[in-house]
N, C-alpha and C positions, 0 to 999 in steps of 0.2 A: 371195509377197506383192509386189504391184506397187508399193506405196509404202512409205515409211519411217514413216508416221504411224499404224501399227496400235496399238491400245490395248495389246494383249499381243504380246510377241515371244518366240519359243522360244529355248531354249539353243542349239539347232542353228543357227538363223538368226544369233544374235548371235556365236557362235563363228566362223561363216563370214565375217561382216563384219569382225571383229577380225583374222582371218588375212589378209584381202584388203587391210585398211587403206584401204578405199575404199568408204564407205557409199553412194555414188552420189547422183544427183540434185543434186549440188552442195552437199550438206549435210555438215557435220562431225558426228562422233559423239562423245558423252561418256557413259561409264557411271558411275553413282553408287552407292556403297555407303552405304546409309542407316543412320544411328545413331539409335536410338529414345531417348526420355526417359520414365521413367528407364531406363537401360541396365543389363543384367546383365553381370557380369564386366568385362573391359577391352576394349571394342570396337576401340580404336585398336591395341592390341597384336595382337588377332586379325586385324585388317586387315593389319598389317605381316607377319604370319606367312603369310597367304595371302588372295588376293583375285582377282577376275576381272581379267585383263590390261587395263591402262589405266584401271581404275576409280579414282575419287577419293572421299574421304569427304564425306558431306553430313550434318551434325549438326543434327537437328531442334530441339534446344534452342538452339543458337547462332543458328539462323535462325528466331527467334520474337520476339514482342513482349515484351521484358524489362521493360517498364513495367507490364505487366498482372499482377494478383495471381493469375491462373490460368495453368496450364502450357500451353506449346506453342500459344499463340494466334498467329494470323497476324501476321507482321511487316508493316511498312509497305512500300509499293512501292519506296521508296528503299533500305531495308535489304535487301530481297530482291534488288534489282538489283546492289547492291554485293557481296552474299554470293556469288551465282552467277557474277557477273563475275569475281571473284577465283579461281573454279574454271576459268576459261578458257571459260566458256559465253557464247555470243552469241545473238542472236535467230535466227540461222541454224543453230544446233546442234540435232541430234537427240539428245535425252537418253533414256537407258535407266536405270531405277532398279531396285534389288533390295535385299533385306535378308537377314539371317542367321537368321531365325526357324527353330526346329526344325519348325514347322508349314509352312514354305515361304514364308509371307508374314505380315507383321505391320504394319510401318510404311511400306513402300515405296509403297502406294497413297496415303498421306498426301502424300508428296513429289510423286507424280504429280498429285494434285489441286491442290497448291499451284502448280505450274508452270502448270496450266491456268487457275487463278483469276487468275494474274498475266499472262495473255494469251499463254502459250506452249503452243500445241497440239501441237508436235512433241516429244511425250514419250510414252514407253511403259514398261510394267511388264514385267520379265523373268518369264515364267510359271514358277512353281515356285521362284523365288528362287535363292539360293546353294545351298540344300539340293539342289535338282534339278540344278543345274549340276554339283555334285560327284558326285551319284549317276549322272549320265550320262557321267562321266569326262572332262569338258573341262578344259583346262589352267588353272593358276593362277599368279600371280606373287607375289612377296614384296617386302618393303621399303616405303618411303614413296613415295607418288605425287607427281608434279611437274606443275605447271600454270603457264601464263602467263596473265596477266589479259586479259580481253576486255571489251567494252562490251555490257552487257545493259540493255535498257529495259523495265521492267515497268509494266504498266497494270492496276490492280486492278479486277476485275469483281466488284462487291459482290452481284450477284444470287444467286450460289450460296451466299452466306454468311448464316447465320441468327444473330440475336442473342437474348439473353435476353428482351427485350421482345417480340420476335416470337413466341417460344414461349409466353409468358404469354397473348398475344392468341389464340393457336391453341387454348388450353384451352377458350375459349368458342366461337370460330368453327368449330373443327374443319375448317378448310379443308384442312389437310395431314394425311395419315397420318404417324405418327411411328414409326420403327423403331429400336430400341436394339440395338446389336451386341455388347454385353458378354455375359459368360457368364450362364447362367440363374440361378445362385446369386446373383450380384451384382444382377441384375435383380429377382429376387424378394425380395431383402433377407435371404437366408439365409446369405450369404457376405460377409465383411467386405471393404470397399473397400481397395485396396492403399495408398491415401494416408491419412495420419493426419488425423483431424478431419472426415472425410467420411462422412456418413450413408449407409446402404444403402437400396436401393429404386429406384424409377423414376418417370418423368414419367407422370402419369395419362393413360390411354388409349393409351400406347405398346405396340407389339408387340415381341416379342423374337426376333431371329434372330442368334445368336452368329456372329461373322464367320468363324470356322473352319468353320462349316457350309457355307460357300461354296467350300471347298477339298477337293480329293481328298487321299488319304493321302500321295501323293508331293509335295504342296504346290502342285500346279497348280490353276487354277480349274476348277470343274465345267463341263460342257458347257452350252451355251445352253439346251437342253431341260431339263436337270437344274436349272438356275437358275430357269427359269420355273416348274417344278413346285414347287420349294422355296418360292418367293414365294407361289404360289397356295395351297399347304398352310397357310401362315401368314397368310392373309387379306390379302396385300399386292397391290394393283392398280396396276401401273405406268402405267395410263392415267389415274390420279388423282395430284394433287400429293403429293409425298413429301419428308419430312425425315429424314435419318439422324443418329443421335446415338450416343454411347458414353461412355467415361470422360473423355477429353480431346480428342475430335475426331480421333483417329487411326484406330482400326479402323472407324469409321463410313464411312471412305472406301472400304472394301471394297464396301459396298453401292452406293456411287456408281459404282465400277468395274464391278460386276456389271450394274447398270442400263444403263451405257454400252454394254456388250457386247450387251445386249438391245435397243439402239436408243433408249434413253431417256437423254438428256443433260441432264435438268433436275432431277435429284435434288439437294436442298440439304443442306448440312452445318451442324449446330448447333456452331459453333466452340468455345464454352465447355463444351458437353456436361454430363455429370453433375458434373464438378468445380465448375462454376459453379452449376448448378441446385440442387444439394444445399445450397449455402451461401446462396443468394439467394431461393429460392422459399419461399412460406408453408408452414407445417407441413402444412396440408391438401393441399398439392400434392406431397407426398412419399408415393407409393403403395408398398405392399408386397403380395406375393402375385401370383399369375399373372393377368394381364389376359386375358380371354377374347377369342379372335379371332372376330369377327362375320362 
């Protein structure tokens, strides 16, 4: 890899950079262990027991818009700047994110997307996450991480962020393809939503590609050819405008990541996703059953 700005980095590459303690190109490196919301077990305790050397915790719930009635909505630029600055991250830092999902990836792509939305392109996802890091036998540290504060200036790019009103307009205009990355059961309405008070179903016209279909068994992303074929099989055309959605705007970012790997950097994310749509949309705009791919 000639530059540090690759979308995905391997465990082998990251281990080498950590050992050398010199990421090169004049950039500092910070690894982030991403905590999802809601989280299972005690992620902070798990982090203290073992984590990638030098990694710090990044809590998606803490770094979100607390004034919103919907979970994990994007924070303000000011809030994001303060949060990541307290982790010692500056605008010159190369950030590498990972999470602890048994599937290899769950919420790390959301953190990756957030950094990019706030103007920080020097961010990568650890391919295969902590699962693959451990499977390949790389070293871990224990204890709590330490950081010194840094100055980070965030500038929000609103273009990749879709709001409820945009989704309502798209029902008529059909300008954008819509892909839902939740499980098939949640999409079809045959499986209950994990959050109380949330109806099952999907946005009319949406296609369903569960995020884990983008991953190999070892947690790494599928090859570019495999990703292209998967999207094609599900009637998704990356040459046309596309919005990704899910439950709370987290796993939708896997589709954004996959599209980026395939050279499409314009996939948008419906930030409120199903947690917002199910509560605000009209009853006739709550679909159930499998939408046919045309």
